[in-house]
C-alpha positions in Angstrom: 0.0 0.0 0.0 1.1 3.5 -0.8 1.3 6.2 1.9 -0.5 9.4 0.9 -1.6 12.6 2.7 -4.7 14.7 2.5 -3.9 18.0 0.7 -7.3 19.6 1.0 -8.7 21.5 4.0 -11.1 18.6 4.5 -11.8 15.5 2.5 -14.3 12.7 2.8 -13.5 9.1 3.1 -16.3 7.8 1.0 -18.0 4.5 1.5 -17.8 3.6 -2.2 -16.6 4.9 -5.6 -20.0 6.6 -6.2 -22.4 8.6 -4.1 -21.9 11.0 -1.2 -22.0 8.6 1.8 -18.8 8.7 3.8 -17.1 7.1 6.8 -15.0 10.0 8.0 -14.1 13.6 7.2 -10.3 13.9 7.2 -8.3 17.1 7.6 -5.3 18.5 5.8 -2.2 16.4 6.4 -3.9 13.2 7.6 -2.2 10.0 6.5 -4.0 7.3 4.5 -2.8 4.1 2.9 -4.0 3.7 -0.7 -4.2 0.7 -3.0 -5.4 -0.2 -6.4 -6.3 2.0 -9.3 -8.7 5.0 -9.3 -12.4 4.4 -10.1 -14.5 7.4 -10.9 -11.7 9.6 -9.6 -11.6 7.8 -6.2 -9.0 5.4 -4.9 -9.3 2.8 -2.1 -7.9 4.0 1.2 -7.5 3.0 4.8 -7.3 5.5 7.6 -5.9 4.6 11.0 -5.7 0.9 10.1 -9.5 0.5 10.6 -11.5 2.9 8.5 -11.8 1.7 4.9 -13.2 3.7 2.0 -12.3 5.8 -1.0 -10.7 9.2 -1.3 -10.6 11.6 -4.2 -7.3 11.3 -6.1 -7.3 15.1 -6.4 -7.2 15.5 -2.6 -4.1 13.4 -1.8 -0.4 14.0 -2.2 2.9 12.2 -1.5 4.2 15.2 0.5 3.7 15.1 4.3 2.9 18.3 6.3 4.2 19.6 9.6 1.5 18.9 12.2 0.9 20.6 15.6 -1.6 19.1 18.1 -2.4 21.5 20.9 -3.7 18.9 23.3 -6.7 19.7 25.6 -5.3 19.0 29.0 -7.6 21.4 30.9 -5.8 24.1 32.9 -2.3 23.3 31.7 -0.1 23.0 28.6 0.8 20.1 26.3 1.5 20.0 22.5 2.9 17.6 20.0 4.7 18.6 16.9 5.3 16.1 14.1 7.8 17.2 11.5 7.6 16.4 7.8 10.2 13.7 8.3 8.2 12.3 11.3 10.4 13.6 14.1 8.2 14.1 17.2 8.5 16.9 19.7 6.4 16.9 22.8 6.1 20.2 24.7 5.0 19.8 28.3 2.5 17.3 29.6 -0.3 19.1 31.5 -1.5 18.2 35.0 -3.4 15.1 34.2 -3.1 12.0 32.0 -4.9 13.5 29.0 -1.7 14.0 27.0 -0.8 10.4 27.6 -4.3 9.4 26.5 -3.9 11.3 23.3 -0.6 9.7 22.5 -2.1 6.2 23.2 -5.0 7.0 20.9 -3.0 8.6 18.0 -0.3 6.0 17.9 -2.5 3.0 18.8 -0.3 1.9 21.7 -2.8 -0.6 22.9 -2.0 -2.6 19.8 1.0 -4.6 20.8 1.9 -5.2 17.2 2.2 -1.5 16.5 5.7 0.0 17.0 6.7 1.8 20.2 6.3 5.6 20.1 9.6 7.4 20.0 9.6 11.1 21.2 12.7 12.6 19.7 12.6 15.6 21.9 10.7 16.5 25.1 10.6 20.2 26.0 9.7 21.0 29.6 9.1 24.7 29.4 9.3 24.9 33.2 8.6 22.7 36.2 5.2 23.9 37.4 2.7 21.1 38.0 0.4 22.0 35.2 3.2 21.4 32.7 5.2 18.7 34.5 2.9 16.2 36.3 1.4 14.6 33.2 4.8 13.9 31.9 5.5 11.4 34.7 2.8 9.0 33.4 4.2 9.4 29.9 7.7 8.5 31.0 6.4 5.5 32.9 4.5 4.1 29.8 6.3 1.0 28.6 5.5 1.7 25.0 6.7 5.4 24.9 10.4 6.1 24.5 11.8 9.6 25.3 15.1 10.2 23.5 16.1 13.6 24.9 14.8 16.2 27.4 15.5 19.9 27.5 14.4 22.4 30.3 14.9 25.9 31.6 17.3 25.2 34.4 15.0 25.9 37.3 14.1 23.2 39.8 12.0 22.8 42.9 13.8 22.5 46.2 13.4 22.1 50.0 15.6 24.1 52.5 16.5 26.9 50.1 15.8 30.6 50.0 12.9 30.1 47.7 11.1 27.0 46.2 13.2 27.5 43.1 16.5 27.7 45.0 18.9 30.1 46.5 19.3 33.8 45.6 22.4 36.0 45.2 23.4 38.2 48.1 21.7 41.2 46.5 18.5 39.2 45.8 18.7 40.1 42.1 19.5 36.6 40.7 18.5 33.0 41.1 21.8 31.2 41.5 20.4 27.6 41.8 20.7 26.8 38.2 21.1 23.2 37.0 21.6 21.6 33.6 22.2 17.9 34.1 20.9 15.3 36.6 24.4 15.4 38.2 24.0 19.1 39.1 21.2 18.1 41.5 23.2 15.5 43.4 22.8 15.9 47.2 20.1 18.5 46.9 16.7 18.1 48.5 14.1 18.2 45.8 10.5 19.0 46.2 7.3 16.9 45.5 6.6 16.2 41.8 9.9 17.6 40.7 11.7 15.0 42.9 9.6 12.2 41.3 10.4 13.6 37.9 14.1 13.7 38.3 14.2 10.2 39.9 12.4 8.8 36.9 14.6 10.6 34.3 17.6 9.3 36.2 16.2 5.8 36.3 15.5 5.8 32.6 18.8 7.3 31.8 17.3 9.9 29.5 19.7 12.7 28.3 18.7 15.8 30.2 20.0 19.3 29.7 19.1 23.0 30.2 18.8 25.3 27.2 18.9 29.0 26.9 19.3 31.7 24.2 23.0 30.7 24.1 21.9 27.3 22.7 20.7 28.9 19.5 19.7 26.3 16.9 18.9 22.9 18.3 19.3 20.0 15.9 16.3 17.6 16.0 17.4 15.5 13.0 15.1 16.9 10.4 16.9 19.1 7.8 13.6 20.6 6.8 13.1 22.1 10.3 14.9 24.8 12.2 14.3 24.8 16.0 15.8 27.8 17.8 15.9 28.5 21.5 15.1 32.1 22.3 14.7 32.0 26.1 15.5 31.9 28.9 18.3 34.4 28.7 21.0 33.5 31.3 23.4 35.9 32.9 26.8 35.2 34.5 28.0 35.8 38.0 31.3 37.5 38.8 33.0 34.0 38.7 31.3 33.0 35.5 28.5 30.8 36.9 25.1 30.8 35.1 22.3 32.5 36.9 18.8 33.9 36.1 17.4 37.3 36.8 15.1 37.2 39.8 11.6 38.5 39.0 10.5 39.2 42.6 9.1 35.8 43.6 9.2 32.2 42.7 6.1 32.1 40.5 7.1 35.1 38.4 10.6 33.8 38.0 9.9 30.2 37.0 7.2 31.4 34.6 9.1 34.3 33.2 12.1 32.1 32.4 10.1 29.5 30.5 11.8 27.8 27.5 10.7 30.0 24.6 11.5 28.6 21.2 10.6 28.8 17.5 10.2 26.1 14.8 10.6 27.3 11.2 9.5 25.2 8.2 10.3 26.9 4.9 8.2 30.1 5.0 6.3 29.4 8.2 7.4 30.0 11.8 5.7 28.8 15.0 6.5 30.1 18.5 6.0 28.3 21.8 6.1 30.6 24.8 5.5 28.5 27.9 4.2 30.7 30.7 6.3 33.7 29.9 4.8 36.7 31.8 5.1 40.4 31.9 8.5 40.4 33.5 9.8 37.7 31.3 8.4 39.2 28.1 9.9 42.6 28.9 13.2 41.0 29.6 13.3 39.2 26.3 12.3 42.4 24.5 15.1 44.2 26.2 17.6 42.0 24.3 17.3 43.0 20.6 18.7 39.8 19.3 15.9 37.9 21.1 13.1 40.3 20.3 13.7 40.0 16.5 13.3 36.2 16.8 9.9 36.4 18.4 8.1 37.1 15.0 5.9 34.1 14.2 2.8 33.1 12.2 1.6 30.7 14.8 1.7 31.3 18.6 1.1 29.1 21.5 0.1 32.0 23.7 1.8 32.6 27.0 0.4 31.5 30.4 -3.0 30.2 29.4 -4.3 33.6 28.3 -4.0 35.1 31.8 -4.0 38.7 32.8 -0.2 38.6 33.1 0.6 39.4 29.5 2.8 42.1 27.9 1.2 43.8 24.8 4.6 44.7 23.3 5.5 41.0 23.4 2.3 40.1 21.4 3.1 43.0 19.0 6.5 41.6 18.4 5.1 38.2 17.5 2.2 39.4 15.4 0.6 36.0 15.0 -1.9 35.0 12.4 -3.0 32.0 14.4 -3.0 31.9 18.2 -3.8 29.0 20.5 -4.6 29.4 24.2 -4.3 26.3 26.3 -6.6 26.6 29.3 -9.3 25.0 31.4 -11.7 25.7 34.3 -10.4 23.4 37.0 -9.1 25.3 38.8 -10.9 28.3 37.4 -8.6 31.2 36.9 -10.9 32.9 34.4 -8.6 31.9 31.5 -8.5 33.1 28.8 -9.1 36.6 30.0 -11.3 38.8 27.8 -8.7 41.5 27.6 -6.0 39.0 26.5 -8.2 37.7 23.6 -8.8 41.3 22.5 -5.1 42.1 22.7 -3.9 39.1 20.8 -6.4 39.9 18.0 -5.2 43.5 17.8 -1.5 42.3 17.6 -2.1 40.1 14.6 -0.6 40.8 11.2 -3.9 39.5 9.6 -7.2 41.3 9.0 -9.0 38.1 10.2 -6.8 36.6 12.9 -7.6 33.2 14.3 -7.7 32.8 18.1 -8.4 29.4 19.5 -8.8 28.2 23.0 -8.7 24.5 24.0 -11.2 25.2 26.7 -13.6 27.0 24.4 -13.1 24.4 21.6 -14.2 21.6 23.9 -17.9 21.0 24.4 -18.7 21.3 28.1 -16.3 20.2 31.0 -14.7 16.9 31.9 -17.2 14.3 32.9 -15.3 13.4 36.1 -15.6 17.0 37.3 -19.4 16.6 37.7 -20.5 14.7 40.7 -23.9 15.7 41.9 -23.8 13.5 44.9 -20.7 15.3 46.2 -22.2 18.7 45.6 -25.6 17.8 47.2 -24.7 14.7 49.3 -28.2 13.9 50.7 -30.1 14.6 47.6 -31.9 11.8 45.7 -31.1 12.2 42.0 -34.0 12.5 39.6 -34.1 12.4 35.8 -33.8 16.2 35.6 -30.7 16.1 37.7 -29.1 13.5 35.5 -30.0 15.4 32.4 -28.5 18.5 33.9 -25.3 16.7 34.7 -25.0 15.6 31.2 -25.0 19.2 30.1 -21.7 19.5 31.9 -20.0 16.5 30.5 -17.4 17.0 27.8 -18.8 15.8 24.6 -15.8 16.8 22.4 -12.2 17.2 23.2 -10.8 20.7 22.7 -7.8 19.6 20.6 -6.6 22.3 18.2 -4.9 21.1 15.0 -2.6 23.4 13.0 -0.9 22.1 9.9 1.4 23.6 7.2 3.2 22.7 4.0 5.7 25.4 4.8 3.9 28.1 2.8 0.2 27.8 3.7 -1.4 27.3 7.1 -4.5 25.2 8.0 -6.2 25.2 11.4 -9.1 23.1 12.6 -11.1 22.1 15.6 -13.7 19.3 15.9 -17.4 20.3 16.2 -20.6 18.4 16.8 -22.2 19.7 13.5 -22.5 17.4 10.5 -19.6 18.9 8.8 -17.4 17.7 11.7 -14.7 20.5 11.6 -14.5 24.2 12.0 -11.7 24.5 9.5 -9.6 27.3 8.0 -7.2 27.3 5.1 -5.2 27.6 3.0 -4.0 30.7 4.8 -0.9 32.2 3.2 2.0 32.9 5.7 2.2 36.7 5.5 5.3 38.9 5.7 7.9 36.4 4.5 10.9 36.7 4.4 10.9 39.6 6.8 9.7 37.2 9.5 13.1 35.5 9.5 
């Protein structure tokens, strides 16, 4: 069977060579296996090893796309990038096991005849729970192999000046900076971070801090350029790496998130972790970093919170923005003023702003427990029907795909057409973006 990819915004997997009945509606970049010769302009195809039908020969290509899956993990962050040469980059893992569930589903890991999933690069933007905790389950999965981990150099400690470590005498810098597992030897680590480091050590996964000094990071796909933009490290009087202290632990660990871009031909994508007002202003104060923030696609900082820096958004000028947020706990993300600001900052007349929370239909089923809310209440049919209104009917996954020149963006909907889809969207302002 031949491997082909959908090259239309959406395409039907028809039930036969004639008629309009279909099994699935596929989106740009989806892989199908084709066989035989075309009949009536359609060729036999198999999708995900189990859906069989026919696709239009005019809607498939031999060229694979770059795919980004912004995973709906509730109030947290997780994303998967699959490059044209099938290198896989996982960015953060959320607070729960939803990122692991997505990987199990997408790569059919329950099928023991399927190959193990290799993640070529895992990026931990920073060690907050809503980015880190879900990664522990992923590392423990016996059919997922992590080949390399990069991080921002900030850990979680006990018995230090702050949760993130010790400060310089003048309280202006965080001096507890680590790169390798060995740098943490003998230190008392805190909670989830302690479990994380123990697991990374047990699995012997290469683990290193990155910064703007890293520059281009080779991921083994010549079609892709991955560049580290932040954090920006400073040097002490004796040459040791340290990070600017932003007043407290939360602002510092968020502000120094790993910020990086991925460029594919004429399209650039930016991942900004939880970078906040202080961190954004600090990046912009360094002209060499500020110029590199320009991007067509932005994973927006800090779940669309109120702690955003409009000049940072103006430097990026995204055509497509994705907010990863949830309502448990409910911080009111994404904030209304942030959504307005990101739209104003776009280089497009019709910018796209997605939110994983808004894209999902209702909330997680396990968050609705009427018996716990009203413990002595006898449930009736009206209560049960009401509870169903608050169960998640569709995941809030946001898909962004590109061939290096045009962009496509989609989210699943309950309507008969299956997808709210956009594209092709021409990547604007190239080559000035680079």
